[in-house]
Every structure is written in structure tokens, then in C-alpha cells.
C-alpha positions as CSV (number, residue, x, y, z in Angstrom):
1,X,31.0,-18.9,-20.3
2,X,29.1,-21.0,-17.5
3,X,30.9,-19.1,-14.5
4,X,30.6,-15.6,-16.4
5,X,27.0,-15.9,-17.0
6,X,26.2,-17.0,-13.3
7,X,28.5,-14.2,-12.1
8,X,26.7,-11.4,-14.3
9,X,23.2,-12.8,-13.0
10,X,24.3,-13.1,-9.7
11,X,25.6,-9.4,-9.6
12,X,22.2,-8.7,-10.9
13,X,20.9,-10.6,-8.0
14,X,22.7,-8.6,-5.7
15,X,21.0,-5.4,-7.6
16,X,17.7,-6.8,-7.0
17,X,18.0,-7.6,-3.7
18,X,19.1,-3.9,-2.8
19,X,16.2,-2.8,-5.3
20,X,13.4,-4.6,-3.0
21,X,14.9,-4.3,0.2
22,X,16.1,-1.2,2.0
23,X,18.6,-2.6,4.3
24,X,21.0,-3.3,1.6
25,X,22.7,-1.0,-0.9
26,X,24.4,-1.4,-3.8
27,X,26.1,1.7,-5.6
28,X,26.8,0.4,-9.3
29,X,26.8,-2.6,-11.2
30,X,30.8,-3.0,-10.9
31,X,30.0,-2.9,-7.1
32,X,27.5,-5.6,-7.2
33,X,30.1,-7.7,-9.8
34,X,32.7,-7.0,-6.7
35,X,30.3,-8.1,-4.3
36,X,28.9,-11.2,-5.6
37,X,32.6,-12.1,-6.4
38,X,33.4,-11.9,-2.6
39,X,30.4,-13.4,-1.4
40,X,31.1,-16.3,-3.7
41,X,34.8,-16.6,-2.4
42,X,33.6,-16.4,1.4
43,X,31.0,-19.3,0.9
44,X,33.6,-21.1,-1.1
45,X,36.3,-20.7,1.6
46,X,35.0,-19.4,4.8
47,X,31.5,-20.7,5.4
48,X,32.6,-24.5,5.3
49,X,34.9,-23.9,8.1
50,X,32.0,-22.1,10.1
51,X,29.7,-24.8,9.4
52,X,32.0,-27.5,10.7
53,X,32.7,-25.2,13.6
54,X,29.0,-24.8,14.7
55,X,28.0,-28.4,13.8
56,X,26.5,-28.7,17.3
57,X,24.5,-25.6,17.1
58,X,23.5,-26.3,13.8
59,X,22.1,-29.6,15.0
60,X,20.4,-28.5,17.8
61,X,18.6,-25.9,15.9
62,X,18.1,-28.5,13.3
63,X,19.4,-26.1,10.6
64,X,18.3,-22.9,11.4
65,X,21.7,-21.9,12.5
66,X,22.7,-22.1,8.8
67,X,20.4,-18.8,8.3
68,X,22.8,-17.1,10.6
69,X,25.6,-18.3,9.0
70,X,24.5,-16.8,5.4
71,X,23.7,-13.6,7.1
72,X,27.3,-13.2,8.5
73,X,28.7,-13.9,5.0
74,X,26.7,-11.7,3.5
75,X,27.5,-8.9,6.4
76,X,31.0,-9.8,5.7
77,X,31.1,-9.1,2.1
78,X,29.4,-5.5,3.3
79,X,31.9,-4.9,5.9
80,X,34.8,-5.8,3.4
81,X,33.6,-3.6,0.3
82,X,32.6,0.3,-0.1
83,X,30.2,0.3,-2.6
84,X,28.0,-2.5,-1.1
85,X,26.7,-1.9,2.5
86,X,24.1,-3.4,4.9
87,X,22.6,-1.8,7.6
88,X,22.6,-4.3,10.2
89,X,22.6,-8.1,11.1
90,X,18.4,-8.5,10.3
91,X,19.2,-6.5,7.1
92,X,22.0,-9.0,6.4
93,X,19.6,-12.0,7.6
94,X,16.6,-10.9,5.2
95,X,18.9,-9.9,2.2
96,X,20.7,-13.4,2.4
97,X,17.8,-15.3,2.3
98,X,16.5,-13.3,-0.8
99,X,20.2,-13.4,-2.3
100,X,19.9,-17.2,-1.6
101,X,16.4,-17.9,-3.2
102,X,17.6,-15.9,-6.3
103,X,20.9,-17.7,-6.3
104,X,19.3,-21.1,-6.4
105,X,16.9,-20.2,-9.3
106,X,20.1,-18.8,-11.2
107,X,22.1,-21.7,-10.8
108,X,19.5,-24.4,-11.8
109,X,18.7,-22.0,-14.7
110,X,22.3,-21.8,-15.7
111,X,22.8,-25.6,-15.2
112,X,19.9,-26.3,-17.3
113,X,20.8,-24.3,-20.1
114,X,24.2,-25.7,-20.5
115,X,23.6,-29.1,-19.8
116,X,24.3,-31.7,-22.2
117,X,21.1,-33.6,-23.5
């Protein structure tokens, strides 16, 4: 139940990103669901590998290169899907920052909702 709620809220967050920023577009809620799923898969399997491979650059930039990796994951998901579009790298960077903030808020809220106290 927790995973399903998080997935639905992240899809809604992706629609919100598309609403507030013109560089990102999502055609429908179904496209947002699929995009949230693909972003989650990329963040789970590809992002850790990229972080390890780019560790020297990340250390030199004091962690700021992680923004580039997040943007690449966001842009990569858009390139794999038809109903989710990002106009360029700058749009992916801005969209991924907004999506990351919303994702953090959603994860915190869902975790506190389902916490056992």
C-alpha cells in the first residue's frame, strides 16, 4: 500500500513539474505513472553506477555533479518514453531539481503516515 501511494503521488508530482515549468511536458496521468516508474528504475539501477564512475568529479565539485546525474536520469527517462518530454539538458536540470524536492517531501510524508508509533 505504501509503495502504491508513493508511486501515485510521484506521478502527480511529475504532472506538477510539467504544470509549473514549460521545459517538461507530460501528456496524461498514465504517462506520468509510467514516467515515475521509469525514473524510479533508473534511479535504482543506473544512478548508483554513475555515482561510482563519476566519484572523482563529484568529490572535486563538492557534490554538485550529483545535480548533473539527476538531470541525466530525468532526461534519460524522457528519451525512453513517448508521453513524457524534456526540451533539453537545462530543462532536465530544472525539472529534476523540482521533482527531487517534491519526491523528498512525498517520501517524508508517506514514511510518517505509515510509521509505527
